[in-house]
N, C-alpha and C positions, 0 to 999 in steps of 0.2 A: 312287491320287490322280490327279486331272486338273487341268490348268491352263488358264485362260482369260486370255490376255494378262497372265500373272503373278499371276492370282488363283486360289486353290486350293480344291478341294472333294474329298470322298472318296466312293468307290464300293466297297461291301463286297459281294462275291458271297455266295451262300447259305451256303456252308460256313464262312464267317467272320463270320456274323451275330452281332452283339453286341459285336464288337471296338470299334466306335464306336456309342454309344447311338442307337437308332432315331430318336429325335426330335431328334438334333443337327442344327442348321441347315446343316451342311455334308455331311450324309449323304445321298447321292443314290441310295440303293439301293432305292427303291420301284418296284414294277411289274415286277421281273425284269430281267435283263441281256441277254436275247436279243431282246426286242421293244420296240416303242413308245418311250417317252420316254427310257429309259436308253440305248438304242442311239443315239438321236439325240444325247443328251447326250455320249456318247463321241465320236461322229463330229464334233461341233462343237468339241471341245476342241483346244487348241493342242498339248498334250503329255499323254500318258497314261503314268503310272508304274505298272508292274505288279509287285506284291509277292506271292510265294507262289502263283503260278499258272503252269502250263505253257503257257497260251494255246492249249489244244486246243479242239476243237469244243464240249466240254461246258462250258467256262468262260463264254463270252459270245457264241458265234456270230460268230467273228471274220472269217468269210469276207467279202471285199470291203472290209475295213477298211484304212485307210491305215497301213501299217507304218512309214512314215517318222516318225510321231509317237510311237512306242512305245519306252519304256525298260523293260527287264525286269531285276528283281533275283532272283537265285536262288543257293542255296549250291552248286549244281552247274553247271559250265560246259557240260556236255553238254545240259542242259535249255534253256539260253538259245537261242532261235531254232530249236529243234528241230522244233516243230510249226507255228510261225508266225513269219515273219521280223520282226525288230525293228531299230530304228535303233541302239540302244545297249544293250549287255549289261553288267551289273555283278555280279560274282561275290563272294558273301560272305554272312555272317549278316544277316538282314533288319534286326534291331535296330541292329547296328553300322553298316551302310550307310546306313540312314535317319538315324541320328545324324550321320554325316558330311555327308549332304546338307543337313540342317537347319543345320549350322554354316556351310555355304556359302551357303545361301539367306538365312539371317538370320531375324529375327522375322516370323512370318506370322500372328500372333494378332490384330493390329489390323484395324479395319474397312477400312483402305486396301488390305490384302491379301486380305480375304475378302468384303467387301461385295458386289461384283458377282457372285461365285460363289454367295453366299447367295441372291441374287435368282434366279440360274439354277436352283438347287436347289429353291427354293420354287415356281417356275414348273413344273418337272418334277413335283414332288410333287403339286401341285394337279391337273395333268393325269392323273396315275396314279390319284388318288383319284376323280376324276370318272368315269374309265373303270371303276373297280372297283365303285362304288356302284350302278351300273345292272345289274350282273350278278346272276342269281338266287342265287348262292352267297354273296354278300357278307355277308348277315346272319349266317351261320354263322361266318365268319371273325371278324367283329366280336364275336360272342358269346364265342368262344374268347379273343380279345384281352382283353376285359373281365374274364374269369374268371381269367386267368393272373396269379399273383403276379410281381413284377418279376424275381425270381431263379429262376423256374420253368424247368426244362429241357424242351425239346420234341424228340422223336425222330420223324422222318417216314419214311413208307413210300413206295414208288412207287405213286402213285395220282393220279387227276384232282384230288381234293380238295387234295392237296399241290402238285402240279405247277402247277395253275391258281389255287390259293388261298393256302395258308399260305406256300409258298416265296417268291412275289413280294411278299406283303402282310403277313404276320404280323411284328409288330415285336418285337425282342428288344433289351434294353438293357445286358446284361452279357455278358462272354465265356463261352464254353462253355455257351451256353444254347440252341443250335439245332444239331441233328445230322441230316444228310440224306445219302443215298448219292449217288454221282456220277450226275448227270442224273436223279436221283430214280428210278433204274432198277431197284433191287433190291427185289423183292417179299419181304415177310416180315421186313424189317429193323427196323421200328419197335418192336415189343414186346421182342425180346431186347435191342436197344440201350437201350431205356428201363430195363430191369431192371439192366443194367450201370451206367447212369448213377446209378440209385438206390443201388446198392451203393457206388459211388465217392463219391457226395454224398448221404448219407442225410438230411441236414438240409434239402435242397432239394426242392420239389414237382417231380414228373416226370410228363409226359403223353406217350403215344404216339398218333400220329394216322395212321390207315391207312384204306385202302379195304377193302371186304369180301373181295375176292380176295386181297390181300396179307395181311390178318389171318389168313386160313385157312392160309397157308403155315406159320405158326409159332404158332398159337393154343395149342398144347400147352404153351407156355412159361407159361401161366397156372398150371399145376401147380406150377412152381417159385416163382412169385410168391406163391401161397397158402402153400406150405410154408415159405418164408422170411419171410412176413408183410411183403411189400414193398408199400407204398402207392403203386403206379403206376396211373395212370388211362389206359385205352385208349379212344380215340374211334374208332368204326368207322363211316365213311360208307358206307352200304349201298344200292347201286343194283342189286343182283342181277346184276352184270356185271363183267368186266374192262373198265372204262370207257375207258381209253386205247386198248386194242386194238379195242374195238367202234367207237370214233369213227374211228380210222384206217382200219379195214376199210370202214366205211360211206362215208367220204369218197372213198376210192380205188377201191372196187370196187362200191359201191352196195348192199352187203349185209354182214352180219356172220356169221362162222362160228366156232363154239366159244367165243364170248365171253360168252354168257349163263351165269349161275350159279344153282344151286339151293342156297341157303344154309340152314343150321340156324337155329333161333331163338337168336340170340346172347345174349339175356338169360338164357334157360334154360340155355344151354351154360355161361355164366359161373357161374351158381349151382350147376351140377352139379360144377364144379371146386372149389366152396367160396368163390368170389369174389362180389362184389356185381355184379348185373346191372341195368342201367337202360335205359330207352328214352326218347329225346328226339325228339319229332316236330316241334318248332319250334325256332328259334334261341334263344328265351328259355328253353325247357325245357332246352336244351343248356347254357346259362349256369348255370342253377340246379343241374343235375346235376353240373357240374364243381365248383362251389363246395361242394356237399355232399360230393363225393368226396374233397376235400382233407382232410376231417376224419376219414376212415375209417382203420382200423388194418390194412387189407389192400388187395388190388387191386380195381379197379372197371372194368367194361366198360360203355361207353355206346353203345348202338346208335342210330344216326341214320338212319332210313329216309328216302330221298330220293324225293319225288314227281317225276313226269316234268318238271315245270316247273323243278325245282331240281336236276336231274341235272347234276353238274359236267361230265360228258362232252358234254352238249348245250347248255351255257350260252353257247356262242359265245365263250368266253374261256379 
């Protein structure tokens, strides 16, 4: 939660996505928390109340941030101020402490308390959307958003497609609908996590979103998905590379070493396991493939080959 001269708004980081509906007028979580509008939004706030975050580098890139405006809530006193200094630390269960704070603050539901913050959030969101819509990958994110049922669960892998696309921009509106590893750093997380989500919530649609390199780390989990008839959809953004590694190597050293991949035919591989395999060469084809996949009785893999102009790693964002 942030405060502008007594007016309140919310900022939900990626691993808490869905706690506040994505379209809520006080949800300022568009565009990612490390860059651009969100960071400016935080820096301009009078007070920032941190709940459920250790304030490490993975949370929001706090380096250079004014610690005098930070209030941190955590169940462990050892966590408070451990990785980044704060002005006030409150030890306790988040729900209990927030309830006590609300009792002290009073009613914040009226326009008098939220009107100016709503304007700030709307300004930030407009900026984030303008920046997103000019990037080559945006049509794919928009296609996924259109295809996702409201209660669908998304599991993300470490990839450019997620780090630059779904994590900052994909909207989720219910709790436990977005699962991503710390800093989107774990290759191979998406598919096994998605299978676990489907077993835990069999009534909810589940999609895993991965890059080609990350998918290959745990693609063998398709065997389990077929065996258990788990209707999990895996979207593989395929640029024949470890995109993040290639980008960082090229930016820092002018060349890439060991970052290119020689991938199998993902559609044929899925079918060899007994799953459905599809290829979506355009954003609209991706949307149609996702809609069709929800109706299947087992797993589906959707291969999304990226042309050079739509390479997440070279999109400038």
